mmCIF file of the N, C-alpha and C atoms, coordinates in Angstrom:
data_MODEL
# 
_entry.id   MODEL 
# 
loop_
_atom_site.group_PDB 
_atom_site.id 
_atom_site.type_symbol 
_atom_site.label_atom_id 
_atom_site.label_alt_id 
_atom_site.label_comp_id 
_atom_site.label_asym_id 
_atom_site.label_entity_id 
_atom_site.label_seq_id 
_atom_site.pdbx_PDB_ins_code 
_atom_site.Cartn_x 
_atom_site.Cartn_y 
_atom_site.Cartn_z 
_atom_site.occupancy 
_atom_site.B_iso_or_equiv 
_atom_site.pdbx_formal_charge 
_atom_site.auth_seq_id 
_atom_site.auth_comp_id 
_atom_site.auth_asym_id 
_atom_site.auth_atom_id 
_atom_site.pdbx_PDB_model_num 
ATOM 1   N N  . UNK A 1 1  ? 20.080  15.355 -17.064 1.00 0.00 ? 1  UNK A N  1 
ATOM 2   C CA . UNK A 1 1  ? 19.685  13.911 -16.474 1.00 0.00 ? 1  UNK A CA 1 
ATOM 3   C C  . UNK A 1 1  ? 20.488  12.892 -17.548 1.00 0.00 ? 1  UNK A C  1 
ATOM 4   N N  . UNK A 1 2  ? 20.794  12.968 -18.859 1.00 0.00 ? 2  UNK A N  1 
ATOM 5   C CA . UNK A 1 2  ? 21.310  11.894 -19.273 1.00 0.00 ? 2  UNK A CA 1 
ATOM 6   C C  . UNK A 1 2  ? 23.106  11.925 -18.441 1.00 0.00 ? 2  UNK A C  1 
ATOM 7   N N  . UNK A 1 3  ? 22.956  12.904 -17.769 1.00 0.00 ? 3  UNK A N  1 
ATOM 8   C CA . UNK A 1 3  ? 24.421  12.620 -16.962 1.00 0.00 ? 3  UNK A CA 1 
ATOM 9   C C  . UNK A 1 3  ? 24.767  11.718 -16.054 1.00 0.00 ? 3  UNK A C  1 
ATOM 10  N N  . UNK A 1 4  ? 23.592  11.841 -14.960 1.00 0.00 ? 4  UNK A N  1 
ATOM 11  C CA . UNK A 1 4  ? 22.895  10.317 -14.367 1.00 0.00 ? 4  UNK A CA 1 
ATOM 12  C C  . UNK A 1 4  ? 22.891  9.377  -14.832 1.00 0.00 ? 4  UNK A C  1 
ATOM 13  N N  . UNK A 1 5  ? 22.531  9.444  -16.097 1.00 0.00 ? 5  UNK A N  1 
ATOM 14  C CA . UNK A 1 5  ? 22.455  8.033  -16.923 1.00 0.00 ? 5  UNK A CA 1 
ATOM 15  C C  . UNK A 1 5  ? 23.704  7.401  -16.811 1.00 0.00 ? 5  UNK A C  1 
ATOM 16  N N  . UNK A 1 6  ? 24.607  8.412  -17.263 1.00 0.00 ? 6  UNK A N  1 
ATOM 17  C CA . UNK A 1 6  ? 25.863  7.538  -18.134 1.00 0.00 ? 6  UNK A CA 1 
ATOM 18  C C  . UNK A 1 6  ? 26.513  7.018  -16.643 1.00 0.00 ? 6  UNK A C  1 
ATOM 19  N N  . UNK A 1 7  ? 26.507  7.769  -15.340 1.00 0.00 ? 7  UNK A N  1 
ATOM 20  C CA . UNK A 1 7  ? 27.225  7.241  -14.232 1.00 0.00 ? 7  UNK A CA 1 
ATOM 21  C C  . UNK A 1 7  ? 27.090  5.676  -13.748 1.00 0.00 ? 7  UNK A C  1 
ATOM 22  N N  . UNK A 1 8  ? 25.499  5.467  -14.034 1.00 0.00 ? 8  UNK A N  1 
ATOM 23  C CA . UNK A 1 8  ? 25.377  4.187  -13.692 1.00 0.00 ? 8  UNK A CA 1 
ATOM 24  C C  . UNK A 1 8  ? 26.327  2.969  -14.292 1.00 0.00 ? 8  UNK A C  1 
ATOM 25  N N  . UNK A 1 9  ? 27.702  2.469  -13.587 1.00 0.00 ? 9  UNK A N  1 
ATOM 26  C CA . UNK A 1 9  ? 28.204  1.023  -14.760 1.00 0.00 ? 9  UNK A CA 1 
ATOM 27  C C  . UNK A 1 9  ? 27.267  -0.067 -15.348 1.00 0.00 ? 9  UNK A C  1 
ATOM 28  N N  . UNK A 1 10 ? 27.504  -0.149 -16.096 1.00 0.00 ? 10 UNK A N  1 
ATOM 29  C CA . UNK A 1 10 ? 27.175  -0.895 -17.403 1.00 0.00 ? 10 UNK A CA 1 
ATOM 30  C C  . UNK A 1 10 ? 27.629  -2.779 -17.359 1.00 0.00 ? 10 UNK A C  1 
ATOM 31  N N  . UNK A 1 11 ? 28.677  -2.661 -16.408 1.00 0.00 ? 11 UNK A N  1 
ATOM 32  C CA . UNK A 1 11 ? 29.551  -3.586 -16.403 1.00 0.00 ? 11 UNK A CA 1 
ATOM 33  C C  . UNK A 1 11 ? 28.657  -4.746 -15.494 1.00 0.00 ? 11 UNK A C  1 
ATOM 34  N N  . UNK A 1 12 ? 27.836  -4.370 -15.104 1.00 0.00 ? 12 UNK A N  1 
ATOM 35  C CA . UNK A 1 12 ? 27.126  -5.576 -14.134 1.00 0.00 ? 12 UNK A CA 1 
ATOM 36  C C  . UNK A 1 12 ? 25.783  -5.778 -14.501 1.00 0.00 ? 12 UNK A C  1 
ATOM 37  N N  . UNK A 1 13 ? 25.198  -4.808 -14.842 1.00 0.00 ? 13 UNK A N  1 
ATOM 38  C CA . UNK A 1 13 ? 23.942  -4.404 -15.350 1.00 0.00 ? 13 UNK A CA 1 
ATOM 39  C C  . UNK A 1 13 ? 23.723  -4.084 -16.876 1.00 0.00 ? 13 UNK A C  1 
ATOM 40  N N  . UNK A 1 14 ? 22.685  -4.554 -17.591 1.00 0.00 ? 14 UNK A N  1 
ATOM 41  C CA . UNK A 1 14 ? 22.606  -3.714 -18.660 1.00 0.00 ? 14 UNK A CA 1 
ATOM 42  C C  . UNK A 1 14 ? 21.948  -2.096 -18.640 1.00 0.00 ? 14 UNK A C  1 
ATOM 43  N N  . UNK A 1 15 ? 22.291  -1.490 -19.465 1.00 0.00 ? 15 UNK A N  1 
ATOM 44  C CA . UNK A 1 15 ? 22.172  0.266  -19.588 1.00 0.00 ? 15 UNK A CA 1 
ATOM 45  C C  . UNK A 1 15 ? 20.516  0.549  -19.120 1.00 0.00 ? 15 UNK A C  1 
ATOM 46  N N  . UNK A 1 16 ? 20.226  1.450  -18.751 1.00 0.00 ? 16 UNK A N  1 
ATOM 47  C CA . UNK A 1 16 ? 18.583  1.228  -18.571 1.00 0.00 ? 16 UNK A CA 1 
ATOM 48  C C  . UNK A 1 16 ? 18.055  1.975  -19.541 1.00 0.00 ? 16 UNK A C  1 
ATOM 49  N N  . UNK A 1 17 ? 17.026  1.495  -20.370 1.00 0.00 ? 17 UNK A N  1 
ATOM 50  C CA . UNK A 1 17 ? 16.119  1.784  -21.233 1.00 0.00 ? 17 UNK A CA 1 
ATOM 51  C C  . UNK A 1 17 ? 15.158  2.902  -21.056 1.00 0.00 ? 17 UNK A C  1 
ATOM 52  N N  . UNK A 1 18 ? 14.443  3.481  -22.196 1.00 0.00 ? 18 UNK A N  1 
ATOM 53  C CA . UNK A 1 18 ? 13.933  4.667  -21.824 1.00 0.00 ? 18 UNK A CA 1 
ATOM 54  C C  . UNK A 1 18 ? 12.403  3.942  -22.534 1.00 0.00 ? 18 UNK A C  1 
ATOM 55  N N  . UNK A 1 19 ? 11.185  4.057  -21.899 1.00 0.00 ? 19 UNK A N  1 
ATOM 56  C CA . UNK A 1 19 ? 10.122  4.073  -22.469 1.00 0.00 ? 19 UNK A CA 1 
ATOM 57  C C  . UNK A 1 19 ? 9.107   4.961  -21.896 1.00 0.00 ? 19 UNK A C  1 
ATOM 58  N N  . UNK A 1 20 ? 7.601   4.303  -22.562 1.00 0.00 ? 20 UNK A N  1 
ATOM 59  C CA . UNK A 1 20 ? 6.580   5.360  -22.228 1.00 0.00 ? 20 UNK A CA 1 
ATOM 60  C C  . UNK A 1 20 ? 6.170   4.968  -20.918 1.00 0.00 ? 20 UNK A C  1 
ATOM 61  N N  . UNK A 1 21 ? 5.311   5.789  -20.367 1.00 0.00 ? 21 UNK A N  1 
ATOM 62  C CA . UNK A 1 21 ? 5.066   5.520  -19.185 1.00 0.00 ? 21 UNK A CA 1 
ATOM 63  C C  . UNK A 1 21 ? 3.336   4.831  -19.389 1.00 0.00 ? 21 UNK A C  1 
ATOM 64  N N  . UNK A 1 22 ? 3.068   3.959  -18.574 1.00 0.00 ? 22 UNK A N  1 
ATOM 65  C CA . UNK A 1 22 ? 1.769   2.894  -18.716 1.00 0.00 ? 22 UNK A CA 1 
ATOM 66  C C  . UNK A 1 22 ? 0.527   4.061  -18.649 1.00 0.00 ? 22 UNK A C  1 
ATOM 67  N N  . UNK A 1 23 ? -0.419  3.512  -18.959 1.00 0.00 ? 23 UNK A N  1 
ATOM 68  C CA . UNK A 1 23 ? -1.606  4.106  -19.044 1.00 0.00 ? 23 UNK A CA 1 
ATOM 69  C C  . UNK A 1 23 ? -2.407  4.319  -17.638 1.00 0.00 ? 23 UNK A C  1 
ATOM 70  N N  . UNK A 1 24 ? -3.145  5.156  -17.250 1.00 0.00 ? 24 UNK A N  1 
ATOM 71  C CA . UNK A 1 24 ? -3.671  5.108  -15.996 1.00 0.00 ? 24 UNK A CA 1 
ATOM 72  C C  . UNK A 1 24 ? -4.527  3.851  -15.980 1.00 0.00 ? 24 UNK A C  1 
ATOM 73  N N  . UNK A 1 25 ? -4.623  3.313  -14.624 1.00 0.00 ? 25 UNK A N  1 
ATOM 74  C CA . UNK A 1 25 ? -5.207  2.140  -14.089 1.00 0.00 ? 25 UNK A CA 1 
ATOM 75  C C  . UNK A 1 25 ? -6.985  2.739  -13.903 1.00 0.00 ? 25 UNK A C  1 
ATOM 76  N N  . UNK A 1 26 ? -8.070  1.924  -14.226 1.00 0.00 ? 26 UNK A N  1 
ATOM 77  C CA . UNK A 1 26 ? -9.902  2.471  -14.408 1.00 0.00 ? 26 UNK A CA 1 
ATOM 78  C C  . UNK A 1 26 ? -9.963  2.721  -13.023 1.00 0.00 ? 26 UNK A C  1 
ATOM 79  N N  . UNK A 1 27 ? -10.797 3.234  -12.816 1.00 0.00 ? 27 UNK A N  1 
ATOM 80  C CA . UNK A 1 27 ? -11.316 3.810  -11.260 1.00 0.00 ? 27 UNK A CA 1 
ATOM 81  C C  . UNK A 1 27 ? -12.170 2.344  -10.971 1.00 0.00 ? 27 UNK A C  1 
ATOM 82  N N  . UNK A 1 28 ? -12.745 1.462  -11.962 1.00 0.00 ? 28 UNK A N  1 
ATOM 83  C CA . UNK A 1 28 ? -13.669 0.651  -11.543 1.00 0.00 ? 28 UNK A CA 1 
ATOM 84  C C  . UNK A 1 28 ? -12.408 -0.631 -10.612 1.00 0.00 ? 28 UNK A C  1 
ATOM 85  N N  . UNK A 1 29 ? -11.552 -0.796 -11.457 1.00 0.00 ? 29 UNK A N  1 
ATOM 86  C CA . UNK A 1 29 ? -10.451 -1.749 -11.216 1.00 0.00 ? 29 UNK A CA 1 
ATOM 87  C C  . UNK A 1 29 ? -10.024 -1.519 -9.929  1.00 0.00 ? 29 UNK A C  1 
ATOM 88  N N  . UNK A 1 30 ? -9.402  -0.192 -9.554  1.00 0.00 ? 30 UNK A N  1 
ATOM 89  C CA . UNK A 1 30 ? -9.375  0.011  -8.068  1.00 0.00 ? 30 UNK A CA 1 
ATOM 90  C C  . UNK A 1 30 ? -10.016 -0.127 -7.226  1.00 0.00 ? 30 UNK A C  1 
ATOM 91  N N  . UNK A 1 31 ? -11.545 0.115  -7.152  1.00 0.00 ? 31 UNK A N  1 
ATOM 92  C CA . UNK A 1 31 ? -12.108 0.087  -6.336  1.00 0.00 ? 31 UNK A CA 1 
ATOM 93  C C  . UNK A 1 31 ? -12.363 -1.184 -5.357  1.00 0.00 ? 31 UNK A C  1 
ATOM 94  N N  . UNK A 1 32 ? -12.095 -1.993 -5.719  1.00 0.00 ? 32 UNK A N  1 
ATOM 95  C CA . UNK A 1 32 ? -12.454 -3.549 -5.239  1.00 0.00 ? 32 UNK A CA 1 
ATOM 96  C C  . UNK A 1 32 ? -11.446 -3.857 -4.049  1.00 0.00 ? 32 UNK A C  1 
ATOM 97  N N  . UNK A 1 33 ? -9.856  -3.698 -4.879  1.00 0.00 ? 33 UNK A N  1 
ATOM 98  C CA . UNK A 1 33 ? -8.991  -3.341 -3.727  1.00 0.00 ? 33 UNK A CA 1 
ATOM 99  C C  . UNK A 1 33 ? -8.573  -2.464 -2.366  1.00 0.00 ? 33 UNK A C  1 
ATOM 100 N N  . UNK A 1 34 ? -9.233  -1.522 -2.539  1.00 0.00 ? 34 UNK A N  1 
ATOM 101 C CA . UNK A 1 34 ? -9.481  -0.413 -2.330  1.00 0.00 ? 34 UNK A CA 1 
ATOM 102 C C  . UNK A 1 34 ? -10.108 -0.893 -0.756  1.00 0.00 ? 34 UNK A C  1 
ATOM 103 N N  . UNK A 1 35 ? -11.499 -1.214 -1.253  1.00 0.00 ? 35 UNK A N  1 
ATOM 104 C CA . UNK A 1 35 ? -12.522 -2.054 -0.400  1.00 0.00 ? 35 UNK A CA 1 
ATOM 105 C C  . UNK A 1 35 ? -12.185 -2.902 0.801   1.00 0.00 ? 35 UNK A C  1 
ATOM 106 N N  . UNK A 1 36 ? -11.135 -3.799 0.013   1.00 0.00 ? 36 UNK A N  1 
ATOM 107 C CA . UNK A 1 36 ? -11.032 -5.044 0.702   1.00 0.00 ? 36 UNK A CA 1 
ATOM 108 C C  . UNK A 1 36 ? -9.890  -4.390 2.032   1.00 0.00 ? 36 UNK A C  1 
ATOM 109 N N  . UNK A 1 37 ? -8.842  -3.272 1.427   1.00 0.00 ? 37 UNK A N  1 
ATOM 110 C CA . UNK A 1 37 ? -8.095  -2.907 2.378   1.00 0.00 ? 37 UNK A CA 1 
ATOM 111 C C  . UNK A 1 37 ? -8.410  -2.002 3.460   1.00 0.00 ? 37 UNK A C  1 
ATOM 112 N N  . UNK A 1 38 ? -9.727  -1.347 2.990   1.00 0.00 ? 38 UNK A N  1 
ATOM 113 C CA . UNK A 1 38 ? -10.420 -0.493 4.245   1.00 0.00 ? 38 UNK A CA 1 
ATOM 114 C C  . UNK A 1 38 ? -10.899 -1.501 5.252   1.00 0.00 ? 38 UNK A C  1 
ATOM 115 N N  . UNK A 1 39 ? -12.035 -2.277 4.626   1.00 0.00 ? 39 UNK A N  1 
ATOM 116 C CA . UNK A 1 39 ? -12.197 -3.417 5.926   1.00 0.00 ? 39 UNK A CA 1 
ATOM 117 C C  . UNK A 1 39 ? -11.404 -4.272 6.357   1.00 0.00 ? 39 UNK A C  1 
ATOM 118 N N  . UNK A 1 40 ? -9.822  -4.588 6.404   1.00 0.00 ? 40 UNK A N  1 
ATOM 119 C CA . UNK A 1 40 ? -9.026  -5.005 6.541   1.00 0.00 ? 40 UNK A CA 1 
ATOM 120 C C  . UNK A 1 40 ? -8.478  -3.857 8.021   1.00 0.00 ? 40 UNK A C  1 
ATOM 121 N N  . UNK A 1 41 ? -8.147  -2.923 7.430   1.00 0.00 ? 41 UNK A N  1 
ATOM 122 C CA . UNK A 1 41 ? -7.773  -2.217 8.733   1.00 0.00 ? 41 UNK A CA 1 
ATOM 123 C C  . UNK A 1 41 ? -8.909  -1.524 9.658   1.00 0.00 ? 41 UNK A C  1 
ATOM 124 N N  . UNK A 1 42 ? -10.051 -1.502 9.413   1.00 0.00 ? 42 UNK A N  1 
ATOM 125 C CA . UNK A 1 42 ? -11.284 -1.198 10.310  1.00 0.00 ? 42 UNK A CA 1 
ATOM 126 C C  . UNK A 1 42 ? -11.233 -2.660 11.002  1.00 0.00 ? 42 UNK A C  1 
ATOM 127 N N  . UNK A 1 43 ? -11.282 -3.749 10.401  1.00 0.00 ? 43 UNK A N  1 
ATOM 128 C CA . UNK A 1 43 ? -11.256 -4.521 11.146  1.00 0.00 ? 43 UNK A CA 1 
ATOM 129 C C  . UNK A 1 43 ? -10.324 -4.964 12.296  1.00 0.00 ? 43 UNK A C  1 
ATOM 130 N N  . UNK A 1 44 ? -9.473  -4.943 11.992  1.00 0.00 ? 44 UNK A N  1 
ATOM 131 C CA . UNK A 1 44 ? -7.805  -4.650 12.451  1.00 0.00 ? 44 UNK A CA 1 
ATOM 132 C C  . UNK A 1 44 ? -8.209  -3.917 13.728  1.00 0.00 ? 44 UNK A C  1 
ATOM 133 N N  . UNK A 1 45 ? -8.387  -2.806 13.625  1.00 0.00 ? 45 UNK A N  1 
ATOM 134 C CA . UNK A 1 45 ? -8.683  -1.806 14.919  1.00 0.00 ? 45 UNK A CA 1 
ATOM 135 C C  . UNK A 1 45 ? -9.692  -2.212 15.634  1.00 0.00 ? 45 UNK A C  1 
ATOM 136 N N  . UNK A 1 46 ? -10.733 -2.765 14.944  1.00 0.00 ? 46 UNK A N  1 
ATOM 137 C CA . UNK A 1 46 ? -11.774 -3.321 16.047  1.00 0.00 ? 46 UNK A CA 1 
ATOM 138 C C  . UNK A 1 46 ? -11.230 -4.798 17.158  1.00 0.00 ? 46 UNK A C  1 
ATOM 139 N N  . UNK A 1 47 ? -10.125 -5.241 16.098  1.00 0.00 ? 47 UNK A N  1 
ATOM 140 C CA . UNK A 1 47 ? -9.473  -6.528 17.033  1.00 0.00 ? 47 UNK A CA 1 
ATOM 141 C C  . UNK A 1 47 ? -8.694  -5.889 18.274  1.00 0.00 ? 47 UNK A C  1 
ATOM 142 N N  . UNK A 1 48 ? -7.946  -4.788 17.903  1.00 0.00 ? 48 UNK A N  1 
ATOM 143 C CA . UNK A 1 48 ? -7.070  -4.349 18.935  1.00 0.00 ? 48 UNK A CA 1 
ATOM 144 C C  . UNK A 1 48 ? -7.686  -3.544 19.932  1.00 0.00 ? 48 UNK A C  1 
ATOM 145 N N  . UNK A 1 49 ? -8.720  -2.986 19.450  1.00 0.00 ? 49 UNK A N  1 
ATOM 146 C CA . UNK A 1 49 ? -9.527  -1.296 20.384  1.00 0.00 ? 49 UNK A CA 1 
ATOM 147 C C  . UNK A 1 49 ? -10.369 -2.235 21.756  1.00 0.00 ? 49 UNK A C  1 
ATOM 148 N N  . UNK A 1 50 ? -11.611 -3.330 21.090  1.00 0.00 ? 50 UNK A N  1 
ATOM 149 C CA . UNK A 1 50 ? -12.691 -4.053 22.035  1.00 0.00 ? 50 UNK A CA 1 
ATOM 150 C C  . UNK A 1 50 ? -11.709 -5.028 23.025  1.00 0.00 ? 50 UNK A C  1 
ATOM 151 N N  . UNK A 1 51 ? -11.041 -5.488 22.867  1.00 0.00 ? 51 UNK A N  1 
ATOM 152 C CA . UNK A 1 51 ? -10.118 -6.309 24.120  1.00 0.00 ? 51 UNK A CA 1 
ATOM 153 C C  . UNK A 1 51 ? -10.152 -5.591 25.158  1.00 0.00 ? 51 UNK A C  1 
ATOM 154 N N  . UNK A 1 52 ? -9.100  -4.348 24.322  1.00 0.00 ? 52 UNK A N  1 
ATOM 155 C CA . UNK A 1 52 ? -8.892  -3.453 25.667  1.00 0.00 ? 52 UNK A CA 1 
ATOM 156 C C  . UNK A 1 52 ? -9.800  -2.791 26.361  1.00 0.00 ? 52 UNK A C  1 
ATOM 157 N N  . UNK A 1 53 ? -10.803 -2.407 25.546  1.00 0.00 ? 53 UNK A N  1 
ATOM 158 C CA . UNK A 1 53 ? -12.004 -1.593 26.279  1.00 0.00 ? 53 UNK A CA 1 
ATOM 159 C C  . UNK A 1 53 ? -12.433 -2.639 27.459  1.00 0.00 ? 53 UNK A C  1 
ATOM 160 N N  . UNK A 1 54 ? -12.873 -3.541 26.788  1.00 0.00 ? 54 UNK A N  1 
ATOM 161 C CA . UNK A 1 54 ? -13.602 -4.458 28.085  1.00 0.00 ? 54 UNK A CA 1 
ATOM 162 C C  . UNK A 1 54 ? -12.768 -4.372 28.958  1.00 0.00 ? 54 UNK A C  1 
ATOM 163 N N  . UNK A 1 55 ? -11.521 -4.997 28.699  1.00 0.00 ? 55 UNK A N  1 
ATOM 164 C CA . UNK A 1 55 ? -10.449 -5.539 30.159  1.00 0.00 ? 55 UNK A CA 1 
ATOM 165 C C  . UNK A 1 55 ? -10.772 -4.284 31.195  1.00 0.00 ? 55 UNK A C  1 
ATOM 166 N N  . UNK A 1 56 ? -10.333 -2.781 30.491  1.00 0.00 ? 56 UNK A N  1 
ATOM 167 C CA . UNK A 1 56 ? -9.956  -2.158 30.940  1.00 0.00 ? 56 UNK A CA 1 
ATOM 168 C C  . UNK A 1 56 ? -11.638 -1.500 31.969  1.00 0.00 ? 56 UNK A C  1 
ATOM 169 N N  . UNK A 1 57 ? -12.640 -1.206 30.945  1.00 0.00 ? 57 UNK A N  1 
ATOM 170 C CA . UNK A 1 57 ? -13.891 -0.743 31.823  1.00 0.00 ? 57 UNK A CA 1 
ATOM 171 C C  . UNK A 1 57 ? -14.695 -1.766 31.886  1.00 0.00 ? 57 UNK A C  1 
ATOM 172 N N  . UNK A 1 58 ? -14.964 -3.201 31.647  1.00 0.00 ? 58 UNK A N  1 
ATOM 173 C CA . UNK A 1 58 ? -15.840 -4.076 31.763  1.00 0.00 ? 58 UNK A CA 1 
ATOM 174 C C  . UNK A 1 58 ? -16.762 -4.701 31.104  1.00 0.00 ? 58 UNK A C  1 
ATOM 175 N N  . UNK A 1 59 ? -17.534 -5.583 30.815  1.00 0.00 ? 59 UNK A N  1 
ATOM 176 C CA . UNK A 1 59 ? -18.402 -5.862 30.112  1.00 0.00 ? 59 UNK A CA 1 
ATOM 177 C C  . UNK A 1 59 ? -19.718 -4.486 29.750  1.00 0.00 ? 59 UNK A C  1 
ATOM 178 N N  . UNK A 1 60 ? -19.684 -3.559 30.897  1.00 0.00 ? 60 UNK A N  1 
ATOM 179 C CA . UNK A 1 60 ? -21.002 -2.372 30.656  1.00 0.00 ? 60 UNK A CA 1 
ATOM 180 C C  . UNK A 1 60 ? -20.495 -1.531 29.372  1.00 0.00 ? 60 UNK A C  1 
ATOM 181 N N  . UNK A 1 61 ? -19.162 -1.386 28.816  1.00 0.00 ? 61 UNK A N  1 
ATOM 182 C CA . UNK A 1 61 ? -19.154 -0.874 27.491  1.00 0.00 ? 61 UNK A CA 1 
ATOM 183 C C  . UNK A 1 61 ? -19.838 -1.608 26.518  1.00 0.00 ? 61 UNK A C  1 
ATOM 184 N N  . UNK A 1 62 ? -19.865 -3.049 26.238  1.00 0.00 ? 62 UNK A N  1 
ATOM 185 C CA . UNK A 1 62 ? -20.006 -3.420 25.358  1.00 0.00 ? 62 UNK A CA 1 
ATOM 186 C C  . UNK A 1 62 ? -21.642 -3.401 24.991  1.00 0.00 ? 62 UNK A C  1 
# 
């Protein structure tokens, strides 16, 4: 791996550094955005699906 790092030209950018990985994100912090994204994906499917169904089959589907 050190040979791969040596191939990166350091004339343009500084040489890459090494560091520790950050700690894991708390589950409580991930739940909020996940719920919002899941709601958006369900809502966008409803936005696309229902107009097509009503146009194809009429108001009886509603």
